[in-house]
C-alpha angles and dihedrals in degrees: 000000000000109000096190114105117250116270093016118109118207113245097217097039109151090206089057092060118095117235095258093053090052091054092049092049094051095047090049092053092047093051092045089052090047098053109104117239118257117251091206089225119166133174119215135186123269090212130087125201120237129198107248096180091226140080095204117115111267111218110174140021131192142176115236111180106307095336126088115213127196127195133195149152124329091023094296112173124177129169137192132204096189103061094274102311097114129018136205131203122253128193112279119252095229129283095306135113112253108208111167138025139182138173135206119189105302098353128084127187133192126195122209127204093253094057098261114138122207116201137181133172101207140010094261097045124097124253114264115211119220117186111210090182086218128120132198091044113157109182143018130207130180114227092181139343092283100024126079138169127211122189132189150134123002093015095297116170121176124186121204113199134137088019087293133109116229123191108231094172115149134208089270111097102183115121111267117218106183145010129196134180131207100206120327100305111037117070143157132204122190136188149139124339090033092292116174119173125187135195131188099182104062097277101308095118131016129205127200122248122200115244122216091230111037092189098057125105104227109206107175140022133188117199099200101166142323093290100031117069120148133176134176133211125219091253095061101266117147113215123191146178131193095176118105108256092020091265096149121041127185138189112248111236098220112220094197089055094054093270090301120148096233136053087223092232134092117262132195109183144012129204120187106202101171142008090278106012121091131172126204136196132198147155125284095041097303118162118163135185130193123189096188108050096280100309092115119025120192121199110228122236111237130217114268114283095014116119111134127137106269121220115179147007131217116193128188089196136335093301112024121067147086144261125211130204145165124311092031096294115164121178123185128197142183096197101049088260093293113164110249122218114215130187089022118173115204108230118233102238089177082077101085093209092054091045091053090047088056095044105042096083091047091048090047090052091047092046093053092045090050093049091048096057090039092055096046091038093054093047093045093045093047093054092048091046091054092046093048092045091054090048092049092051096042107120095208111124134176086261092057091047097048105034090090088064128077119253090247090053091050092047092049091047088051092052092052092046090049091056092047089047093054089050091052092048093048094047092047095047093048089063096053098076088063086065091063092215128159133212112311091011089084091081085078092061094107087065101041093046114008094172093049093047092047088053092048096045093045090049094054091048093049092045093052092050095043089054088058091048092052092055094039119139131209096273096042092232097160119124093238092060089065090063116114108217095198091049092049090052095053091043091056091047093049094043092052096051095039094052100047126070116260092226089056089050089052095053094041095049094046106033101022104037090023086213096164092053093049094047090048094049089050091050092046091050090051104033102023135242109334092212119204101296141011133071095306092054090048094060104032110003095097117057090193087061093052093048090046095054094044093049094048091044096049093046096044091046090063092057096039087053092066091044094052090042092057090048089053091051088053091063111093111258090227090075093060092045090050098052093042089052091061093052108273118139121237092254092045092052092047091050100045104026118018105031096053089055094041093053092054091049094051099046094104095052094039085052087058093051089050094053087052091050088056090050091045091052087079086075089070085082089081091068093047097259109154101232125140097284094054093045086054090055090048089051092052092048089058103034108024088218097135098169097044094046097048090041091059092044090054091049091050091050090048091054092051095047097039090052090049090049092052093050094048091048091053090047092051091053092050099049103037114131110229113235093011114115126302095315091058096050111125 
């Protein structure tokens, strides 16, 4: 029964719509339903702006008791008694630029650009003026209530103690930018040319520390405790030391910057406020925060309309404090400036679609990283394998090398070599007692003293051979004359890499030898700074990438060597003899005749080795390289979806290896030699 009244048409009658309108309506409904819901997430700043009542640049800040002080150009001084929320004016300290400040227990000192120091020992006390008569000073640090250090241009270090100035300048003449003390004895000073100076006697004497980048300009240092010393360069490098006294310094590989060794931004100061939390300042409105000792650095969001160059922090503890900058800007915080997420909706990772949406970018990044080291590792390993295989099959022996000489010449050469060998043995052994090893512990000598062990081992080898030379007869029939030196070198290489775990090789090459860092430094010196993207960064911007491809290549080359050597042995020896008989050299015959056939024969077994190389690339995660396995661990750390995460990683590895297997199978079909061995069977 039609309920509509006669003569009255329904406004939203479906039948009254034409076909085009129906299609438009259906598509619109589908699009509306497919639009994901908004999570309402917003990130806000962790800083609040305070009124400083000045437009002069503020250069330094310091905590003195329960009061925070700031100092700036034209003698500007402000103080706050409520953790930086409100500020009061203080009598200006003359018409000078106040550039650095420090406190120690009851004492506080401020350095001006003309070398004048202003000190006070309590809030109520008057300022005491100390004239250093030095210009070009950059930073001040208190090493006691009545002891202070100032540093500046051309390596100048002046020490004020006992109401007397003492010149502590060293032989290093690079400009010094900052100085900081941990207590009243241990201090650090940093400057241009990677200069790091250290003292353990309150500033009386200073010793040089080697920086990881001697070309960097280190602008700020923070001496948190005996095992936490951090510094920064003006180009964004984070330098750290965990050794007492700061004897060893390293460049931080910054995970948030793609494992680069720079934040790719200028920095001006660093403040380590806890064992893991670090604050950074820089020009152009840069404030940074790291919660894990500089591995990940997050740029702070600033209050609206605030974008000065920031100069210094002053923190009451690891969360409450202030930062000061140009144009009188003062910001205060109760969360170390950490950005805050509000309206955050927790994703449901139990929903597989939502999990994949989160994981796809990480998997893609890991997939690309894995393919990178696999491609370069395969090429590098293949080149090494070919070279080693040719060395292993080289027929040249000591007899071949020496038969052109007379017996007396060989005996004389053996006598000279024996003397040299004994010197090497003695020189190497004389170094071993310094290692303080006992008994079986001497097997670790190659690690404790590589140079001494190399001298000792080489001396033994030369001595044994030289004895054979001394007792040589005219026909050189001794057993040692049959030794093939090139074969021996290749055998030592393959035995080493085939008899040690790949995971240990990764850690030794990256953390022990620091091969990636050394190669990166050489390439940076030759080709320039790789930046954070582009072709340069692709090839040498990530030192873990360099370590990974060299480790995979060196390891795979040892295995490919044996495969290629077996293929060379499968080539009939008559071919080598035939081509040698018409005048080709051994290397020429190998290059033009033997090796092209051998490579075709060994494609199947080499294919297996290349697939193993893809799977072994997962071990690169132990050095922090962001390949598929590491991305899987990071996904699990966030989502706790173990089955789904490792399942996606397995599928991704299968795609890589299966694709490689198909390419190798196609290559095998195209290059097989009809009638030669199993691979040539039709």
